[in-house]
C-alpha positions in Angstrom: 255.6 56.8 -19.0 253.7 54.3 -16.9 250.9 55.6 -14.7 251.7 56.2 -11.0 249.8 54.3 -8.4 248.0 57.1 -6.5 250.3 59.4 -4.6 253.2 56.9 -4.4 256.4 56.3 -6.3 255.1 52.9 -7.5 253.7 52.4 -10.9 250.3 50.8 -11.3 252.0 47.7 -12.9 254.5 47.4 -10.0 251.6 47.4 -7.5 249.7 44.8 -9.5 252.8 42.5 -9.8 253.6 43.0 -6.1 250.1 42.1 -5.1 250.2 38.9 -7.2 253.7 38.0 -6.0 252.9 38.5 -2.3 249.7 36.6 -2.6 251.9 33.6 -3.4 251.9 33.5 -7.2 255.1 32.4 -9.0 256.8 34.7 -11.4 255.8 32.3 -14.3 252.2 32.5 -13.3 252.3 36.3 -13.1 254.0 36.6 -16.5 251.4 34.3 -18.1 248.5 36.2 -16.5 249.8 39.6 -17.5 251.0 38.6 -21.0 254.6 39.5 -20.1 257.9 37.7 -20.1 259.5 36.3 -16.9 262.3 38.9 -17.4 259.8 41.7 -17.5 258.3 40.5 -14.2 261.7 40.2 -12.6 262.6 43.8 -13.8 259.3 45.1 -12.4 260.0 43.5 -9.1 263.6 44.8 -9.0 262.5 48.3 -9.8 259.8 48.2 -7.1 262.4 47.0 -4.6 264.6 49.9 -5.6 261.7 52.3 -4.9 261.4 50.9 -1.4 265.1 51.1 -0.8 265.2 54.7 -2.0 262.2 55.7 0.1 263.8 54.0 3.1 267.1 55.8 2.7 265.1 59.1 2.3 263.3 58.5 5.6 266.6 57.7 7.3 268.2 61.0 6.1 265.0 62.8 7.1 265.2 61.3 10.6 268.8 62.2 10.8 268.3 65.8 9.8 265.3 66.4 12.0 267.3 65.2 15.1 265.0 62.4 16.3 263.2 59.3 15.3 259.7 58.2 16.3 258.9 54.7 17.3 255.2 53.8 17.5 254.4 51.3 20.3 251.0 49.8 19.5 248.2 48.7 21.8 248.7 45.1 23.1 252.5 45.2 22.9 254.1 44.1 26.2 256.5 46.6 27.8 259.6 44.5 27.3 258.9 44.1 23.6 258.3 47.9 23.5 261.7 48.6 25.0 263.3 46.1 22.6 261.7 48.0 19.7 263.2 51.3 21.0 266.6 49.7 21.4 266.5 48.2 17.8 265.4 51.6 16.4 268.3 53.3 18.1 270.7 50.7 16.9 269.4 51.0 13.3 270.2 54.7 13.4 273.5 54.4 15.3 272.2 56.3 18.3 273.8 55.5 21.6 271.1 55.8 24.3 271.9 57.7 27.4 269.7 55.4 29.6 269.8 51.8 30.5 267.1 49.4 29.5 265.9 49.4 33.1 265.7 53.2 33.1 263.8 53.1 29.8 261.4 50.6 31.2 260.7 52.7 34.3 260.1 55.8 32.1 257.7 53.9 29.8 255.8 52.5 32.8 255.5 56.0 34.4 254.2 57.4 31.1 251.8 54.6 30.5 250.4 54.7 34.0 250.0 58.5 33.8 247.6 58.2 30.9 245.9 54.9 32.0 247.7 53.2 29.1 248.8 50.0 30.8 247.1 46.8 31.9 249.4 44.3 33.5 252.5 44.4 31.4 250.7 45.3 28.1 250.0 48.6 26.6 246.3 49.4 26.3 246.9 52.8 24.6 249.4 53.6 21.9 252.6 55.3 23.0 255.2 57.1 20.9 258.9 56.9 21.8 260.9 59.8 20.5 264.6 59.0 20.3 266.8 62.1 20.1 270.2 62.1 18.3 272.0 62.7 21.6 270.4 59.5 23.0 267.6 60.7 25.2 264.3 58.9 24.9 261.0 60.5 25.6 257.7 58.6 25.8 254.3 60.2 25.2 250.8 58.7 25.2 249.1 59.1 21.8 245.6 60.6 22.1 
């Protein structure tokens, strides 16, 4: 059984191949460097992709079961992009929001102003958007 990479579902070989692949190396180069066939490298990449898909589906089920999803709005993000991120997350989880974009924007601005987390139209502190299954969005400054 191949060794696991730390506390992840990837094998050490999958991480090595992914690092090489995402650094721009071609499959032929990776195979040559690791002494493996092209078919082996494609199989390793496919299995790594399957790990990511399974983990993603697991997180979706978890979010569905817990009743809400969290969206991290990072420092430097403009408020319109932040609202767009919330809308995309809700769409991805088939959640119909109970507020309009304008209402969400006002709520985000109030939250950001309350914790001195906005400068102009950009966030200067991280903010978490919590989207509930029933469509309500709550914004909270991250300390």
